[in-house]
C-alpha positions in Angstrom: 12.7 -69.8 -1.0 16.6 -69.9 -0.9 18.6 -67.6 1.7 22.1 -67.0 1.7 24.5 -67.8 4.3 26.0 -64.4 6.0 29.6 -64.4 6.2 31.1 -66.5 9.7 33.4 -63.8 11.4 36.2 -65.8 12.2 37.0 -64.6 15.9 33.6 -64.9 17.1 33.2 -68.1 15.7 36.3 -69.5 17.3 35.5 -68.0 20.2 32.6 -70.3 20.3 34.1 -72.8 19.9 36.5 -71.9 22.6 33.0 -72.1 25.0 31.8 -74.9 23.9 34.8 -76.5 25.3 34.0 -74.7 28.9 31.6 -77.3 31.5 30.6 -74.2 33.6 29.7 -72.7 30.6 27.8 -75.9 29.4 26.2 -75.5 32.6 24.7 -72.4 32.5 23.5 -72.2 29.0 21.7 -75.4 29.4 20.2 -74.6 32.9 19.0 -71.0 31.3 16.9 -72.7 28.3 15.9 -75.2 30.9 14.3 -72.9 33.0 12.8 -70.5 29.5 11.7 -73.9 28.5 10.6 -74.5 31.7 8.0 -70.9 31.9 7.1 -70.8 28.3 5.9 -74.7 29.2 3.9 -73.4 32.6 2.8 -70.2 31.3 0.8 -72.1 28.5 -1.5 -74.6 30.4 -2.6 -71.7 32.4 -4.0 -69.8 29.3 
């Protein structure tokens, strides 16, 4: 199967580049991922 990449939006790309250098943003993103993964693992163990 061949996928064709969508055109990237230069504005969004620039915003993401800035966010990557923002420690507060990265901390929030990592914490959100950790909570989500933890909930998923705990949910799987409950079944």
